[in-house]
C-alpha positions in Angstrom: -10.4 -33.0 5.6 -11.3 -31.4 8.9 -13.7 -33.2 11.2 -15.9 -31.9 13.8 -17.4 -33.6 17.1 -20.7 -32.7 17.6 -22.1 -32.4 21.2 -21.2 -35.7 23.2 -22.8 -38.1 20.8 -19.6 -39.2 19.3 -21.3 -38.0 15.9 -18.6 -36.8 13.4 -18.9 -35.2 10.2 -17.2 -32.8 7.7 -16.1 -29.0 8.4 -15.3 -26.6 6.0 -11.3 -25.9 6.4 -10.6 -22.3 8.2 -8.7 -20.2 5.7 -5.3 -19.0 6.9 -4.2 -15.4 7.7 -1.5 -14.2 6.0 0.2 -10.9 6.0 3.6 -9.5 5.4 5.3 -7.5 8.2 7.7 -4.3 7.8 10.6 -6.7 7.4 8.9 -8.0 4.2 8.2 -11.4 6.0 5.0 -13.3 5.8 3.2 -14.1 9.2 1.0 -17.0 8.7 -2.0 -18.2 11.2 -3.9 -20.8 11.0 -7.0 -18.8 12.9 -7.1 -15.6 14.2 -5.3 -14.8 17.3 -6.6 -15.1 20.8 -3.9 -14.4 23.1 -1.9 -11.3 22.3 1.3 -9.8 23.6 1.7 -6.1 22.7 5.4 -4.8 23.0 4.6 -0.7 22.7 2.0 1.4 24.3 0.8 2.5 20.8 0.4 -1.0 19.8 -1.7 -1.6 22.8 -3.6 1.1 21.9 -4.0 0.0 18.5 -5.1 -3.2 19.4 -8.0 -1.6 21.1 -8.9 0.4 18.6 -9.3 -2.3 16.3 -12.0 -3.8 18.9 -9.1 -6.8 20.1 -8.8 -5.3 23.5 -10.0 -8.1 25.3 -7.9 -10.8 23.5 -4.7 -8.7 25.1 -3.0 -10.9 27.4 0.1 -8.6 28.0 1.8 -5.3 27.6 4.9 -3.2 28.1 5.0 -0.3 30.7 3.5 2.5 29.6 0.7 1.0 28.1 -2.0 3.0 29.7 -4.5 4.1 26.7 -7.1 3.2 27.1 -7.7 2.7 31.3 -8.3 -1.1 30.8 -4.6 -1.4 29.4 -3.3 -0.5 32.6 -4.4 -3.6 34.2 -2.6 -5.9 31.4 0.5 -8.1 32.9 3.8 -6.4 32.0 6.5 -8.0 29.8 9.1 -5.4 30.6 9.4 -1.9 28.7 9.7 -1.5 25.0 13.4 -1.6 24.6 14.0 -4.4 27.4 11.4 -7.2 27.2 11.4 -10.5 29.6 11.3 -13.3 27.1 10.4 -15.5 30.0 7.2 -13.5 30.9 6.3 -13.4 27.3 6.3 -17.2 27.1 4.8 -17.9 30.2 1.6 -15.7 28.7 1.5 -18.7 25.9 0.9 -16.0 23.3 -0.4 -17.1 19.9 0.7 -13.4 18.4 3.3 -11.2 19.5 3.2 -7.6 18.1 6.2 -5.8 17.9 7.9 -2.3 16.8 11.1 -2.4 14.8 12.6 0.6 15.9 11.6 0.7 19.3 12.1 -3.3 20.3 14.9 -3.9 17.8 16.0 -6.5 15.6 17.7 -8.5 18.0 14.6 -8.7 20.2 12.3 -9.7 17.4 14.7 -12.4 16.1 15.1 -13.9 19.7 11.1 -13.9 20.0 10.8 -15.7 16.6 13.6 -18.4 17.9 11.5 -19.0 20.8 8.6 -20.3 18.2 6.5 -17.3 18.8 4.4 -15.8 15.9 5.6 -12.4 15.8 4.2 -9.2 13.4 6.4 -6.8 13.4 5.6 -3.2 12.0 6.4 0.4 11.6 4.0 2.9 10.6 5.6 5.7 8.3 2.8 7.7 7.4 -0.3 9.0 8.8 -2.4 6.9 6.3 -0.1 3.7 8.0 -1.9 4.3 11.0 -5.2 3.4 9.4 -3.2 0.4 7.9 -2.3 -1.0 11.1 -5.4 -1.0 12.6 -6.8 -3.1 10.0 -3.9 -5.1 10.4 -4.4 -6.1 13.9 -7.8 -6.5 13.0 -7.0 -8.8 10.2 -5.5 -11.0 12.9 -7.4 -11.0 15.8 -10.4 -11.7 13.6 -11.6 -8.3 14.4 -11.9 -6.8 10.7 -15.1 -5.2 10.9 -14.4 -3.1 14.1 -11.0 -2.1 12.9 -12.3 -1.0 9.4 -15.0 1.1 11.1 -12.0 2.6 13.0 -9.9 2.7 10.4 -12.5 4.5 8.1 -13.3 7.2 10.8 -9.8 7.9 11.0 -9.5 8.1 7.4 -12.6 10.5 7.2 -10.8 13.1 9.7 -7.4 13.1 8.1 -9.2 13.9 4.9 -10.8 16.9 6.6 -7.3 18.2 8.1 -5.6 17.6 4.8 -8.4 19.6 2.8 -8.1 22.5 5.3 -4.2 23.0 5.6 -3.0 22.0 2.1 -1.8 24.6 -0.1 -0.6 27.0 2.9 2.6 28.5 3.1 5.3 26.5 4.2 6.6 27.1 7.8 9.8 25.6 8.7 9.7 23.4 12.0 12.1 22.1 14.5 10.7 19.4 16.6 12.4 18.6 19.9 12.2 15.3 21.4 14.0 15.8 24.2 16.9 18.4 25.8 19.5 16.2 27.2 20.8 14.8 24.8 18.9 17.2 22.2 16.8 14.9 20.3 14.7 15.1 16.9 13.4 13.5 14.5 14.1 13.0 10.7 12.0 13.0 7.7 11.3 9.4 7.6 9.4 9.3 10.8 5.7 9.5 11.3 5.8 12.9 13.0 7.3 14.5 10.0 4.5 13.4 8.1 2.0 15.5 10.5 4.5 18.4 10.3 3.6 18.1 6.1 0.1 17.5 6.6 0.1 21.1 8.5 1.8 22.9 5.8 5.5 22.6 7.9 9.0 21.6 6.9 11.1 19.9 9.4 14.5 21.6 9.3 15.9 18.2 10.1 14.2 16.1 7.6 17.9 15.0 6.1 19.2 13.6 9.4 20.8 10.3 9.8 19.5 8.3 11.9 15.7 8.8 12.2 16.2 9.5 15.9 19.1 12.0 15.8 21.1 13.7 18.6 21.7 17.6 17.1 23.5 20.4 18.5 22.3 23.8 19.5 24.3 25.2 17.1 23.1 23.2 14.1 19.5 24.2 15.5 20.5 27.7 15.5 21.8 27.5 11.9 18.7 26.0 11.1 16.7 29.0 12.0 13.4 27.4 12.3 10.2 29.5 12.2 8.7 27.2 14.6 9.6 25.0 17.4 7.7 22.3 19.0 8.7 20.5 22.1 7.7 16.9 23.4 8.1 16.1 26.7 7.2 13.1 29.3 3.7 14.2 29.9 0.7 16.9 29.9 3.1 19.6 31.3 4.8 21.7 28.9 8.7 21.1 29.6 10.7 23.9 31.3 13.6 23.1 28.8 11.4 24.6 25.8 11.8 27.9 27.2 15.6 27.6 27.5 15.7 28.6 23.9 14.8 32.0 24.9 18.6 32.6 25.7 18.9 32.2 21.7 17.0 35.4 20.6 18.5 35.3 17.3 16.7 32.6 16.4 13.5 33.7 14.4 11.1 31.1 16.5 12.4 32.8 19.6 12.2 36.4 18.7 8.7 36.0 17.2 7.6 33.8 20.1 6.9 30.7 18.4 7.6 28.2 21.0 5.1 25.4 21.4 4.2 22.2 23.0 2.1 19.3 22.2 1.5 16.5 24.7 3.5 13.3 23.7 1.0 10.9 23.9 -1.3 12.5 21.1 1.8 12.9 18.8 4.5 10.4 19.3 2.2 7.2 19.7 1.4 5.8 16.4 -2.2 5.6 17.2 -5.5 7.1 15.7 -5.1 9.6 18.6 -1.8 11.0 16.4 -4.8 13.4 14.9 -5.4 15.0 18.3 -2.0 16.2 17.9 -2.1 16.7 14.3 -4.8 19.3 15.0 -2.9 20.8 17.6 0.2 21.1 15.3 -1.8 22.2 12.1 -3.3 24.9 14.7 -0.2 26.3 15.8 1.5 26.3 12.6 -1.7 28.2 11.1 -1.4 31.0 14.4 2.9 31.2 13.4 2.1 31.3 9.4 -0.4 34.2 10.1 2.1 36.3 12.3 4.7 36.1 10.0 2.4 37.0 7.0 1.2 40.0 9.3 5.1 40.7 10.6 6.0 40.7 6.6 3.1 42.9 5.5 3.9 45.4 8.7 7.3 45.8 7.0 
């Protein structure tokens, strides 16, 4: 039985036990906390954003570089980058919870953090619905379930609206390009491919291995996508997107269906992904209508 000390009077009384928090992560491993975490370290920019979305931003004590949304995240102490963390910096912050990203941080980093005796919750959203789930998970782990549930419900409401608007449309083939040197894309297991499907598209490299795949110019030309959508580093359309104009046999080039979506609103697994999804759906709808008109014109 737990005992509570009341004021300065040395008066002891029985307290109800605080229920532990138990949650399985993406490895199928249960994380167990005796109480909600009050000192949280985030090991990915998107995780930082999810913590704020769940209402637990004030409980963050550290984050990795490029954790820049919302603006309050910029003031957090840095513990390295998502792919190269400083174990000493993390330990010095005395976190009672470390939130990790398996495909970004890597298994070795997560294993070493656990060996240091830190409570690590590692999760990897693979579908759009998983984003809402991640907000709820962070809310549970930080004692912010009420705020997190509201944010998740709003996300699900907006997602349902998009799904209802674009389901049943003709499929458009899509090449999603992360970078140009090397030429990088994503396979069908990645969350962005789920966004492509939401918008009535088909990722031409959905069967590629691994999740983030190197491809060649020749393989893109053979896939002959109807649409090319590029990422980049910031809000500016990357110059390398228009390099595809050197290959006019590709129908996306021939029909001028080259688009750009800022990476922060599509490549981060956060509620803002629906902003990126909205843009993608509108772009694919324009392409869909263009190809229908072209077919009608003969």
